[in-house]
N, C-alpha and C positions, 0 to 999 in steps of 0.2 A: 891415776884421780878420776880420769874418763872411764876406765874397765866399771873402776867401783860403784861410781854414779850408776852405770848403765842394768850393775847387779844389784844397787838399792831399786832402782826403778821394777825391775825383772820379778824381785821378790813379794813388792805391792802391786803386779800386777796377778803375782800367783794367790797373794792372801786376800786379793779382790774376787777373784775366781773361785775360789775354793767358799769362800764366806756367801756369796749364792747361791754355788751350787747347795749350802746349808739350806737354804730360803727357800732355795726349791724345792728341794727334800723333807724339809720340815712343816711345809705351809707356813709358816709363821714370815709377818714383817720386817721389821728392820728394827723394831723397838722389842720383837718379842713377840706373845701374843696381842699385840693393843689392836683391836679393831677399827674399820672405816663407821666415821659419823658423818650424818648425816640429819639438817636441824630444815625444818619450816618453820616458814617467819609467821607467827599468828596475827602481825600486823598492828600490833600493840607495843613496839620492839621489845619484845621478846623470845623467844622461840622453843623449840620441841623437838627435844630430840629422838628422829626418827623409824634409824635404821635399824632398827633392829623388825619394827614393824614392815617397812617393804623391802627385805630383802637384801639391804646395801653391807648387811654388819656383820663384813668379813674378812679375816685377818689376811690381807695385803699388802704387800707395800706400793704403798701407790704412791703415783709422786701429777700424776695432773691430770682432771675431768675437763670434761665438757658437753653439756646439757646442747638439744639439739632436739629440733622435730623429727627422726630418722625417719619413719613411717609415715612422713605427710596427715597423722590425722589430727592435726590439733593443739596436740600435750607434750609438753615435752622431755622426754626421754635423754638417759646419762651413756657419758662414755669413756669407763677409768682407764685412764694410764696407770702398768704395775710394773716394776721392777723383777718381779719373779711371775711364776704362769698363774694364770692364763694371760698371761701380757697385754692385754688388750678385754677388757668386761663390758660388756652393753646392757643396759640394765634396760629392758623396754617398758613405760611407764603403760601398763593396762589397769589402771588406777579409775573406780566406779565414779570418776568427779563428774560433776553437771558442770555444765557453764559454754558462752560461745568463746571465741579466738579470734584473730589476726594475726597472720604472718604478715612484715613486711619487708622489699631487697628493692635494695637503693641503687643504684647505678648512676654514679659519681660524672659530669663533664672536666668541667672546671677543678671538681674536686679530689680526682683519680676515682679507676673503676672499683676501688672498696668501699670509696666515703667514709674511710677512720674517721674517725669523733663526729661524725653524724649525731645529731641530737634530736631526736622524733617525740611531739606531745602527742598523742591519743584522747578526746573527747567524749566521753559519755556518758550526758547530762549532766552530773554536778563531780563525776572522778574524773580527774589527769594522769596517765600515765604515760612515764618519762620510759624514754628507750635512748640508751648511744651504741654504734657500732664501735667494736674496741677486738683491741685482737691481745693476746695469753690468757688463761686460765690455768695455768700453773705451768712444770716442765715438763717442756715440749708438747705444748695443748694447745688447742685455742678451739673456743668455737667459731663455730661460721658468721658467718657476716647479717646473714637473716636475723631482723629482729621480732620476739614475740612476743605478746601482749596478751593477755587473762580477761578478758572482759569480764567473764561472772552473769551474770541476767542480763547485762547491756545487749540487746537485740539493733541496736543501727550505731555506726560511726559517725558522731554528729560534724567530727571536724580530724584533720591531720595536720598538726604543724612539724615544718623540717628547717633544722637549719643546721646548711648545706657547711660542710670546713673553708667552705671558700670565699662565706661571710653569706651565700645566697642566703631567703628565709624565703619560704614559699608555703601556700597553706591550700590543701586536697579536702574538698566534703564529702560525705554520702558515700563512705568505705564500706564494701558488703561484709560484714561478718563471717566468720569461719570459709575465709577463703585467705588463699595469699596474693599478694598486691604488689605487685613491681613497677617502680615509680621510679624515673631518669628526672636528674637536675635540670629545673627549672623549666617542663612542660608539666600541662595541668591533667594531660591527659595519660589513664593507665592501667596497666591491661590488671586482667584478678582473676586466679582457679581456686574451686571450689577445693576443699581441703575433704580427705576422703572421710568417710564417720567414725567415731569416736572410739578407738579400738578393733575395727573391722575385720582386723584378722586372727584378734583370740580367739581358740580355739576352744566353739560352746561344743563343751560336756554337763555340762552340769545339767540335771534330770530335768523333765519340766516339773511344775512348783506340783505337788498335791499326789503327785506317783509315787516319791519318797514312800519305804517304810524301811526307816534306821533304827535298829534299839538304840534309845534314848543311854546316852553319859553317863555314867555315875561322876556328878559333880558336887561341888560343892561350892559356893561364895558367901565372899563374907558382902553382906549388911550393911549399907552409907545409908540408909533411913532409916537405923534399927538400930537394935543390936545382935550380939553372934551374927550364924551362918544361914541360911539358904541352899540346901539340898535339895536338887530336880528329881530325886528319888517321892521325897515326899508328899507331891507334886501328880504321881502318877496318873488321880482323879482328876485330873480336868488338865485345859485346852492352852495350852504358854507358849505366847509370843513374847523368843528370847531374840531382843535386840545391842549388837554391840554397836558402842560406837566408842566412840573420841573426841575430846573437847576440841584439839584444831583441824577434823577433819567437817570439810564445809558441806557434802554431803549426807550427813550424818544430823549436822543443823539445820540443811533443809531440808531431812522428811522427819524432825520429829516433833514440827507441830503433824503432819498427821498421822505420826500415829500415835498422839495422841487423839485426837479425832478418832481413831480408831477404838482408840480403851476405849471414852465415854461411850460412844455407842453400842462395845460388845460387854460394856460394865455387866460383872456380875454372872456372863456366861464364858469370857477370856479373859486369864490373867499380865499384864501385859508387863515384863522387866527390862530393865536396863541395864546393860554389864558397862562397865568403862574399862579402858583400858587404858586410862593414864597413872600410868606410876608415879609420874613425876611428881600429880597433882594432890593436893590435901583433901581428906574424904569432903570437909567442906566448901571447898572450892569447887567439887566436883559438881555435889548436892546444888549449889547457890547459880550454877552455870544453868544446871540440868530448868532449875525451876524457872529465871529468866525465860527459856523456852515453852514457858508456859503447860510442863511434865507434872505430874501427878500421879502417875506411876511410879512401884519402887524402882529404887537403885541400886546394884550391885556393883561390885571390884570385880576384873576376871584380871587373865592374864594374854599375852597367847596360844602358852602350851590349852587351856582352858576352850580357846577357838576349836583349835585345829580338829575337831571329831565333824566338826559341821561346814569347816571351811574344807576335806577333805572331800565333803559328799557335794559342797557347791562348786567343785573344780576349782577357789579362789587359791590365791600363797595364804600363808599362815598368819597374819595379823591385818590384811586387810580390810578396809573398815570403811563403810557400814556393812553389817554382815546379819541379817535374821532371819533365825531358824522358828517354825509352828510345830511345838510335838503338841500330838494326839495324846492322851491318856496312854502318855511313857514310851512315845513310836515318833519318828522323829516326821513329819509328814511334807515335809518341803525348805529349803533353803536358799533366800533370795540373796542376790550378791550384788552389794550395791542400793540406788536409791530403790525405794519399794515403791508401788504403781499400788495407789490405795483401791481401785476397784480391785484388782487382781485376787491380792490378800484380803479385802473382805468378801469377796466369792469365794476364796478355800473355807472363810472361818465358818460360814454359813453352812457349806457342806458337811464340816463337820461333829452340825448341831446333831 
């Protein structure tokens, strides 16, 4: 019986090895061609699947993930553990998002060195953000105990309240934004260290705005605020500002009032067009969202593939938004990656007249 049992275990091990060998050779996940997904919280109880846009939409047999600020620039990056190659996949967050951040390291005394279970509430104006020191986020994976607070437009942290696992509660005031803060249980003094500039080590390959001279891609977009399609080829006698955006993109929302102000300023001289990459929303939802932000320029529907010719010119990952292209008489003259600088774009448009 013992030898028979050992033989069955040996067959099982051999089967597992052969299966994983096939996974490695074919590049499939355990379930076949099922890709990873990444969901972004809208803040209203709903989510958008953004993995295809942000580059995490891969056919990997992934088992665990941990989000952390690996490069110390104030935004969360993502490490994914896979059972096929590559075993560890690190996604560095180079999204051109705006906003401030605060990172907190807790050192417990009565609560133990990692202070697992400690709860921290950061207050910024009327906003209250709750974080908790946790362990375990998937199969053999866990995030570091450092707590990350995305503060958005908040420029100061009014107070931070900590409930330690020991039961001790303490409050600290006037913590600096865009810093990592080290707090020890029971002590009111803390140490702070400035975070690196956002995306400080991203390769800057994009040409200087206005120095591009690339042929306009031959693209057609479906109109959201009208019928039929709009072809870029039909606008070769005009100056066009083409803004790729999405409803889930914070930086897109922040810059749309600026784009509208420029559209009004250059009315009759420059055509502004919005290209939404929201394939999961209805036309009416996209249009209503844009109108709530005060935009009056025409809205179109596009895909990541439509954006690729422009993202390659701007050395940006396909699908990363916002991305704004300036096309003058059939020639791409500039590609802006991330939130626009109003003065830079206005100066370029004036120079093209």
